[in-house]
N, CA and C atoms as an extended XYZ file, in Angstrom:
297
Properties=species:S:1:pos:R:3:atomname:S:1:resname:S:1:resid:I:1 pbc="F F F"
N        15.210      140.191      145.248 N   MET     1
C        14.777      138.876      144.866 CA  MET     1
C        13.652      138.414      145.778 C   MET     1
N        13.661      138.807      147.032 N   GLY     2
C        12.599      138.446      147.955 CA  GLY     2
C        12.714      137.004      148.406 C   GLY     2
N        11.915      136.667      149.415 N   SER     3
C        11.970      135.324      149.982 CA  SER     3
C        11.603      134.264      148.970 C   SER     3
N        10.573      134.523      148.183 N   ILE     4
C        10.145      133.529      147.207 CA  ILE     4
C        11.216      133.363      146.139 C   ILE     4
N        11.739      134.468      145.645 N   GLY     5
C        12.782      134.403      144.630 CA  GLY     5
C        14.007      133.681      145.137 C   GLY     5
N        14.405      133.956      146.376 N   PHE     6
C        15.573      133.269      146.910 CA  PHE     6
C        15.273      131.791      147.100 C   PHE     6
N        14.033      131.494      147.498 N   GLY     7
C        13.648      130.097      147.649 CA  GLY     7
C        13.765      129.353      146.331 C   GLY     7
N        13.344      129.997      145.252 N   LEU     8
C        13.471      129.381      143.933 CA  LEU     8
C        14.935      129.219      143.553 C   LEU     8
N        15.752      130.216      143.895 N   LEU     9
C        17.184      130.111      143.641 CA  LEU     9
C        17.756      128.927      144.406 C   LEU     9
N        17.345      128.770      145.657 N   ALA    10
C        17.837      127.660      146.473 CA  ALA    10
C        17.416      126.323      145.865 C   ALA    10
N        16.208      126.257      145.321 N   ILE    11
C        15.756      125.026      144.691 CA  ILE    11
C        16.611      124.736      143.461 C   ILE    11
N        16.876      125.764      142.662 N   GLY    12
C        17.731      125.592      141.497 CA  GLY    12
C        19.126      125.163      141.888 C   GLY    12
N        19.638      125.721      142.957 N   MET    13
C        20.969      125.366      143.426 CA  MET    13
C        20.967      123.950      143.982 C   MET    13
N        19.818      123.524      144.511 N   ALA    14
C        19.744      122.199      145.124 CA  ALA    14
C        20.034      121.098      144.119 C   ALA    14
N        19.750      121.337      142.865 N   THR    15
C        20.021      120.308      141.875 CA  THR    15
C        21.513      120.123      141.642 C   THR    15
N        22.301      121.131      141.995 N   ALA    16
C        23.737      121.069      141.765 CA  ALA    16
C        24.511      120.701      143.023 C   ALA    16
N        23.824      120.567      144.159 N   VAL    17
C        24.510      120.271      145.411 CA  VAL    17
C        23.935      119.003      146.027 C   VAL    17
N        24.627      118.488      146.991 N   GLN    18
C        24.183      117.291      147.689 CA  GLN    18
C        22.878      117.576      148.435 C   GLN    18
N        22.036      116.549      148.667 N   PRO    19
C        20.773      116.754      149.377 CA  PRO    19
C        20.946      117.427      150.735 C   PRO    19
N        21.969      117.075      151.485 N   ALA    20
C        22.196      117.697      152.793 CA  ALA    20
C        22.460      119.193      152.642 C   ALA    20
N        23.181      119.570      151.597 N   ALA    21
C        23.451      120.982      151.353 CA  ALA    21
C        22.173      121.714      150.972 C   ALA    21
N        21.282      121.057      150.234 N   ALA    22
C        20.008      121.670      149.860 CA  ALA    22
C        19.171      121.944      151.107 C   ALA    22
N        19.167      121.002      152.030 N   VAL    23
C        18.446      121.195      153.293 CA  VAL    23
C        19.052      122.360      154.052 C   VAL    23
N        20.364      122.458      154.077 N   GLN    24
C        21.037      123.554      154.763 CA  GLN    24
C        20.674      124.894      154.135 C   GLN    24
N        20.587      124.965      152.794 N   LEU    25
C        20.191      126.202      152.120 CA  LEU    25
C        18.781      126.605      152.523 C   LEU    25
N        17.871      125.642      152.576 N   ALA    26
C        16.494      125.929      152.959 CA  ALA    26
C        16.425      126.421      154.397 C   ALA    26
N        17.190      125.803      155.299 N   GLN    27
C        17.218      126.234      156.693 CA  GLN    27
C        17.806      127.627      156.825 C   GLN    27
N        18.835      127.924      156.042 N   ALA    28
C        19.454      129.245      156.086 CA  ALA    28
C        18.460      130.301      155.632 C   ALA    28
N        17.720      130.013      154.564 N   ASN    29
C        16.736      130.954      154.068 CA  ASN    29
C        15.666      131.193      155.124 C   ASN    29
N        15.222      130.147      155.780 N   SER    30
C        14.211      130.261      156.823 CA  SER    30
C        14.731      131.081      158.004 C   SER    30
N        15.958      130.826      158.426 N   ALA    31
C        16.545      131.565      159.550 CA  ALA    31
C        16.713      133.037      159.194 C   ALA    31
N        17.145      133.299      157.981 N   SER    32
C        17.332      134.673      157.532 CA  SER    32
C        16.001      135.403      157.463 C   SER    32
N        14.988      134.745      156.924 N   THR    33
C        13.658      135.337      156.813 CA  THR    33
C        13.067      135.606      158.190 C   THR    33
N        13.236      134.666      159.094 N   HIS    34
C        12.740      134.839      160.470 CA  HIS    34
C        13.435      136.024      161.140 C   HIS    34
N        14.725      136.117      160.971 N   CYS    35
C        15.499      137.230      161.528 CA  CYS    35
C        15.006      138.558      160.955 C   CYS    35
N        14.805      138.605      159.638 N   ALA    36
C        14.394      139.841      158.966 CA  ALA    36
C        13.017      140.311      159.414 C   ALA    36
N        12.179      139.387      159.833 N   ALA    37
C        10.830      139.756      160.275 CA  ALA    37
C        10.862      140.697      161.481 C   ALA    37
N        11.921      140.635      162.261 N   GLY    38
C        12.035      141.477      163.444 CA  GLY    38
C        12.848      142.748      163.248 C   GLY    38
N        13.260      143.026      162.023 N   LEU    39
C        14.091      144.208      161.767 CA  LEU    39
C        13.271      145.494      161.797 C   LEU    39
N        13.887      146.593      162.255 N   PRO    40
C        13.241      147.908      162.116 CA  PRO    40
C        13.103      148.256      160.633 C   PRO    40
N        12.261      149.215      160.315 N   ALA    41
C        11.925      149.554      158.926 CA  ALA    41
C        13.152      149.848      158.059 C   ALA    41
N        14.092      150.665      158.553 N   ASP    42
C        15.276      151.004      157.749 CA  ASP    42
C        16.099      149.760      157.429 C   ASP    42
N        16.293      148.913      158.407 N   SER    43
C        17.067      147.687      158.205 CA  SER    43
C        16.349      146.740      157.268 C   SER    43
N        15.039      146.665      157.364 N   LYS    44
C        14.247      145.794      156.494 CA  LYS    44
C        14.350      146.258      155.042 C   LYS    44
N        14.359      147.589      154.817 N   MET    45
C        14.535      148.100      153.450 CA  MET    45
C        15.876      147.654      152.877 C   MET    45
N        16.919      147.752      153.689 N   ILE    46
C        18.259      147.348      153.243 CA  ILE    46
C        18.297      145.843      153.000 C   ILE    46
N        17.728      145.079      153.916 N   TYR    47
C        17.674      143.618      153.771 CA  TYR    47
C        16.993      143.234      152.458 C   TYR    47
N        15.803      143.786      152.230 N   ASP    48
C        15.039      143.446      151.034 CA  ASP    48
C        15.787      143.824      149.751 C   ASP    48
N        16.336      145.036      149.720 N   ALA    49
C        17.060      145.498      148.532 CA  ALA    49
C        18.304      144.647      148.297 C   ALA    49
N        19.006      144.313      149.357 N   SER    50
C        20.230      143.520      149.229 CA  SER    50
C        19.917      142.103      148.772 C   SER    50
N        18.899      141.505      149.346 N   LEU    51
C        18.511      140.150      148.966 CA  LEU    51
C        18.093      140.106      147.499 C   LEU    51
N        17.371      141.116      147.074 N   ARG    52
C        16.883      141.198      145.702 CA  ARG    52
C        18.025      141.368      144.694 C   ARG    52
N        19.083      142.068      145.081 N   ASN    53
C        20.148      142.432      144.136 CA  ASN    53
C        21.466      141.696      144.338 C   ASN    53
N        21.534      140.821      145.328 N   MET    54
C        22.762      140.095      145.611 CA  MET    54
C        23.025      139.059      144.520 C   MET    54
N        24.222      139.078      143.966 N   LYS    55
C        24.595      138.130      142.913 CA  LYS    55
C        24.987      136.772      143.492 C   LYS    55
N        25.653      136.797      144.648 N   SER    56
C        26.062      135.569      145.321 CA  SER    56
C        26.368      135.918      146.772 C   SER    56
N        26.582      134.893      147.574 N   LEU    57
C        26.912      135.148      148.976 CA  LEU    57
C        28.268      135.844      149.112 C   LEU    57
N        29.130      135.644      148.122 N   GLU    58
C        30.451      136.279      148.152 CA  GLU    58
C        30.345      137.796      147.979 C   GLU    58
N        29.267      138.262      147.371 N   THR    59
C        29.093      139.701      147.143 CA  THR    59
C        28.204      140.350      148.206 C   THR    59
N        27.887      139.613      149.241 N   LEU    60
C        26.954      140.088      150.273 CA  LEU    60
C        27.334      141.456      150.827 C   LEU    60
N        28.546      141.595      151.318 N   ARG    61
C        28.957      142.859      151.942 CA  ARG    61
C        28.886      144.021      150.954 C   ARG    61
N        29.435      143.808      149.770 N   ASP    62
C        29.414      144.867      148.755 CA  ASP    62
C        27.983      145.255      148.381 C   ASP    62
N        27.108      144.262      148.318 N   THR    63
C        25.715      144.536      147.974 CA  THR    63
C        25.034      145.363      149.058 C   THR    63
N        25.260      145.000      150.320 N   VAL    64
C        24.659      145.752      151.429 CA  VAL    64
C        25.151      147.201      151.411 C   VAL    64
N        26.441      147.398      151.200 N   VAL    65
C        26.996      148.752      151.145 CA  VAL    65
C        26.376      149.539      149.994 C   VAL    65
N        26.303      148.927      148.829 N   SER    66
C        25.756      149.589      147.650 CA  SER    66
C        24.280      149.940      147.824 C   SER    66
N        23.505      148.998      148.318 N   GLU    67
C        22.068      149.232      148.495 CA  GLU    67
C        21.806      150.268      149.582 C   GLU    67
N        22.604      150.243      150.640 N   THR    68
C        22.454      151.246      151.701 CA  THR    68
C        22.760      152.633      151.150 C   THR    68
N        23.838      152.736      150.402 N   ARG    69
C        24.212      154.011      149.788 CA  ARG    69
C        23.088      154.522      148.890 C   ARG    69
N        22.506      153.649      148.100 N   SER    70
C        21.405      154.039      147.206 CA  SER    70
C        20.199      154.545      147.990 C   SER    70
N        19.880      153.874      149.089 N   LEU    71
C        18.742      154.297      149.907 CA  LEU    71
C        19.001      155.651      150.568 C   LEU    71
N        20.244      155.901      150.969 N   VAL    72
C        20.605      157.201      151.548 CA  VAL    72
C        20.491      158.282      150.477 C   VAL    72
N        21.053      158.015      149.303 N   GLU    73
C        21.012      158.990      148.212 CA  GLU    73
C        19.586      159.295      147.773 C   GLU    73
N        18.691      158.333      147.891 N   ALA    74
C        17.290      158.528      147.526 CA  ALA    74
C        16.503      159.218      148.642 C   ALA    74
N        17.166      159.428      149.790 N   GLY    75
C        16.507      160.090      150.908 CA  GLY    75
C        15.577      159.191      151.706 C   GLY    75
N        15.696      157.886      151.523 N   ARG    76
C        14.820      156.954      152.240 CA  ARG    76
C        15.365      156.576      153.602 C   ARG    76
N        16.686      156.739      153.781 N   ILE    77
C        17.358      156.484      155.062 CA  ILE    77
C        18.322      157.646      155.287 C   ILE    77
N        18.429      158.106      156.533 N   THR    78
C        19.362      159.187      156.820 CA  THR    78
C        20.785      158.638      156.917 C   THR    78
N        21.747      159.510      156.663 N   GLU    79
C        23.150      159.094      156.796 CA  GLU    79
C        23.446      158.614      158.206 C   GLU    79
N        22.847      159.274      159.184 N   LEU    80
C        23.073      158.910      160.582 CA  LEU    80
C        22.588      157.494      160.889 C   LEU    80
N        21.478      157.114      160.288 N   ASP    81
C        20.886      155.805      160.568 CA  ASP    81
C        21.417      154.690      159.673 C   ASP    81
N        22.119      155.049      158.611 N   ALA    82
C        22.503      154.075      157.591 CA  ALA    82
C        23.375      152.938      158.122 C   ALA    82
N        24.452      153.269      158.798 N   ARG    83
C        25.384      152.216      159.231 CA  ARG    83
C        24.747      151.231      160.211 C   ARG    83
N        24.102      151.716      161.289 N   PRO    84
C        23.497      150.736      162.206 CA  PRO    84
C        22.390      149.908      161.534 C   PRO    84
N        21.643      150.528      160.625 N   ALA    85
C        20.589      149.794      159.919 CA  ALA    85
C        21.198      148.713      159.029 C   ALA    85
N        22.285      149.056      158.347 N   ALA    86
C        22.964      148.092      157.475 CA  ALA    86
C        23.565      146.952      158.292 C   ALA    86
N        24.093      147.255      159.436 N   GLU    87
C        24.675      146.210      160.288 CA  GLU    87
C        23.599      145.234      160.749 C   GLU    87
N        22.421      145.761      161.121 N   ARG    88
C        21.327      144.870      161.538 CA  ARG    88
C        20.859      144.013      160.363 C   ARG    88
N        20.736      144.616      159.193 N   ALA    89
C        20.328      143.859      158.004 CA  ALA    89
C        21.370      142.791      157.681 C   ALA    89
N        22.638      143.157      157.777 N   GLY    90
C        23.728      142.228      157.495 CA  GLY    90
C        23.718      141.027      158.422 C   GLY    90
N        23.317      141.244      159.671 N   THR    91
C        23.252      140.142      160.625 CA  THR    91
C        22.283      139.078      160.119 C   THR    91
N        21.148      139.505      159.601 N   CYS    92
C        20.163      138.545      159.078 CA  CYS    92
C        20.616      137.949      157.753 C   CYS    92
N        21.205      138.750      156.906 N   LEU    93
C        21.666      138.246      155.610 CA  LEU    93
C        22.792      137.237      155.761 C   LEU    93
N        23.640      137.405      156.765 N   ARG    94
C        24.746      136.461      156.980 CA  ARG    94
C        24.216      135.058      157.303 C   ARG    94
N        22.997      134.984      157.798 N   LEU    95
C        22.410      133.670      158.092 CA  LEU    95
C        22.222      132.828      156.826 C   LEU    95
N        22.208      133.486      155.679 N   LEU    96
C        22.146      132.740      154.414 CA  LEU    96
C        23.402      131.912      154.202 C   LEU    96
N        24.525      132.442      154.658 N   ALA    97
C        25.807      131.750      154.488 CA  ALA    97
C        26.146      130.864      155.683 C   ALA    97
N        25.720      131.305      156.852 N   HIS    98
C        26.066      130.592      158.102 CA  HIS    98
C        24.841      130.483      158.981 C   HIS    98
N        23.976      129.495      158.724 N   PRO    99
C        22.730      129.357      159.503 CA  PRO    99
C        22.972      129.047      160.961 C   PRO    99
């Protein structure tokens, strides 16, 4: 979904939530994006793929696992590097739920 896509999602969600919650969503997106800017390449690939394909914050962990597995199977990330890369990506993605 990318930063812009998630931002649009947050705007759409803002109409259904209180103004304070909308501000919190925007801050979470900003914190997550800032965190992701410092990720190593493998973690950034997982972050981007997970953000793009995540259905909701409740599916975050499953999405990260699925996207990491797909990247390993495609040969873009080694099995050895997959878990630590996913953990780093997950740290930034969790900021969406807990800024």
